[in-house]
N, C-alpha and C positions, 0 to 999 in steps of 0.2 A: 609486312615488309617495313625493314629498319633504313634509314639511309645511312652512312657513313659518309662523311666530310672530309679532306685531306686523306683519303684511304690508301692512297698509295707510297705515304710514307712509312716507316718502320712503327710507329704506334699504330694506324691505319691499318698495316697489315698483321699487325698482332692481334688487333681487336678483330679484325674478319677471320683469322685462324682459328680463333675463341668462339666468335657466333655460329662459325660453320660445324664445328664441334656441336652445338646442340641445336644443327639443321635449323639455324633461323636464317630465313630467306634475307637478301639483302641487295640494294643498292647502291655500287662504292659511286661516288662523286669525284674525279679525277679531272686533273689540268690538262693531259694529254694524248691524245687517242693509243698511241702506243705502250700507254702503261696497261691498257685491259687485258691483255693476255694472261700475265702474271695474275694478275686479281682473280681473273676466272678460273683458274688451275686452282686456285684457293677456295674454290665452294661458291662463288658470289654470282646471283643470277641475274644483276642486271649492273652494268656500268654505263655511266653518262657523263661526257666530257661537259666540264662547265669552269664558270669563275665567283668564286664568292661572294664578289662584288656586283656581279648582275643580279636586278632582281626578277627580273622574266626568266631568267634561268633558274634562281632558285624556286619561283614558284611551278616552274616543272619539275625540279630533283622531288620537293614532297610532296607531286600528286600521288595520294594513294597509300604516303608512307604512316606508320602509327606512332613512331621515334626516331627519333633524330640522334645521332652520336656526333656532335661537333668539335672539329679540332681545324682550327686556322694553320696554313704552314709556319713552321717554327721562327719566331724572332720576327715575326712579321709586323710592319711599320702599318698596314691597314687594318689591327686586329680588330677595333672596334665597331669600324663600319663595316667589316664581312659580319660581325657578331650582328649588328642592327638587320644586314640583311636577311639572315639565318634566321633570326627572332622573328621577323617582320611577316617571313614566309610561312614560318610555323603558325604565326597566329591564325593568316589566311586561311590556312587549310586546316585550321583546326587538329593539326597534331597533338596526340596524347601527353608524350612525353618528350623532352629535349635534355639531354645529357651533356652537359659541358665539361668539355676538357680544357681546365684552370692548370693550375699552379701552384704547389706549396707556397703559402703566405704571399698571394698576389699583392696585399696589401702596404707592399715594401716599396713607396715611391723612390728610392734608389735604385733600384732597377725597372727600367722605362718598359720592360716585356713583361714584368710580373704587375705592373700598375695596369698595363691596357688592360688585361684581363679580367683585373678587380673591376673596372670598368663596365667588361662586359658582363660582369654578376649583377651588377646593380642593374643591369638591363632586364637582365632575367628574373629579379625581385620585382620588377614593377612591370612584367610583361603578362598575367596573367595565365603564365602556361602551368605546367605539370612538369618540374626541373628537377634536375639532380645535380650539384658541381663535384665536379671529380679532382681532386687539389695533389696530383703526384709530385715529389721530390724528386730528384737526381737520379736516374737509371742503372745499375750496375753496367750496362751495356757502353756506358760511356768509358767504363774503365777497359772494358775489354775490346773498344776504338785503339787502346794503343798495345793490342796482342803482339804484335809483330814488333816492337821496341820491350816489351814485357820479357818475350821468351828468346831475341837474338842478342838484345842490350844488357837487358836485364835492368833498365831502367824503366820506372813511370813517370812519364810526364806529367807537371799541372803546374798553371800559369800561377801558382798563389804558393802560402808558406805550406809546409809541412807540417805544421799543425793545426791547420784549418777544420775545422770539424762537418762534414756533410752527413745527416740522412740522406741513405740509399734504397732503391728500390727498385725489383726485378719488373725489367718489363712485360714479363709473361703474368703476373701476377696482375700488373694493372691491365692487364686485356680480360683477366678473369672477373674482376672486380667491375668491368667494365659492361662484362655481358651479364654481369649479375644484376646488376642495377636498370640493365635496358629491357630484362626479361623477366624478373620476379618482381611481386608487387610490394609497396611496403618503403621505398626508397624516393616516393616523392616532397621535395622540400627540401632534402639534405644536402648537406654538406659536407665532404669525407674528404678527410687527409689521407692521401696515398703512401704511406711511410713505412719501410719494410727493417729499418735498420735504426738503433738509435745513433747518435752522432759519432762518426769516423774518421778521422784523421787520414792523411796521404802515409805519413808513417805506420798505420792502425791497418790499413790496407796493404800495403807492401810486405806488412811483417805474415799478414794472411796469405799472399800470393806465395812470399817464400818457401812457407809450409805447405802449401797444395801441389807446385812446383817442385818442392824438392831442390830448390837451389834460390841465390840470394838475388834478392829483387831491392832494387832501393828508388827513393824518391829523386826524380831529376826536376827541380825548378825551374820553368823557363820563364825569364821576366817579360812581363804584359808587354813592352816592346818589339819584343821578340815575337809576342805570340801575335801580335798586332800584324806585323809585315808577313806573318806566314799565311795569316788568314785573308788580308787582301792578296796575298798570289794566288790564292787559292779559288780566289773570285767571290769571295763574300762581300756584300755589299757594305755603306757605310754605317747604315740604320744597325746592320747585325752586330758588325766590329764596337762601333760604338755602345751600344747596348751589352756584349756580352764581357766587354772591358768593366762596363760598370758594375756587371753582377760578378765578377774575379774578385774585382775590389771591395764587394761588401761581402762577397764569402770571406776573405781572408780579416776583415775586420770583426766580421760578426758570425761566421757562418750558418750552416742552414740545416736545423734540425726539425725533428717532430717525433711523434708518438707511435707505434705501431699497432697500437690500440683498435684503431677506426679499420685499418685494412683486415686485420685479423678476424674482428666481427663478421665483416662480410664475407670474408674467403671461407670462414667456417674451420680453419685452422691456423696456422703460424706462418706468416711472411716466409717466402724463400730467404735463407741466410747468406752473408756474403760468400763463405767459405763452400756450401751448397753448389751456389750459382758457380763460381769457379770451376769446383767438378763437372759442372754439366757442361763448359764451356771446352774444358780438356777432354771430355770425351767426345762432345760433339766436334770438336777442332775448332779453329779461329773463325767468328763470325764475318 
């Protein structure tokens, strides 16, 4: 049995689908009971409602599992205590393998939600557990989140310079890599960057979008102040707004890039290219 925390989010669902493809029995830790039916439809054997800060609840969650895939909620201020709770429960239960969903370049202190993941990595180094750390870069799916604006207005909105260079990765490749390190031997102690492309600027992205869609798409730079107003109006909390604003500012100054080689090694093939991802989105329809 494999426990997946954060199972109801977009990453969790992708990992669950990949594990189901290998017929791996899975227990999904979720936050609300109403999330259970859709996960069971993905092939999940067990769902458990719980809180990553609840030590007694985590002990129940890890009972009888051989491996854990741990993801904290996106941009959570409680990343470190959640990590402590999961690691402690894994130690008590003698879990064989803990795979931690971290982030590319977590040691950058200027991005607080990256920095918190680095602290959880430190806890793993000292835990005595058999662990693997995965460090994915920004998802290609983040581009597809603007699909309506791309299709209807020919605009790709970003809150940073059109010259900002980011490496991207397809979430489906991340899920395949996660499943591989959870189920295959030989990955204990590894820290693996999950990068699908070299650095790409928004200008590069709109050029590729224009070619695949056969229509002109331009970069629409959204001032950070305007992004913050929209984020607060959507209900995003102050920590999340602050952390993401600092992340965008770091992106603009330094970018966030890595090498696809490590992911290539894990997948045994080249990672999904951005044009191939766009073609898939076109074929499947807007996400």
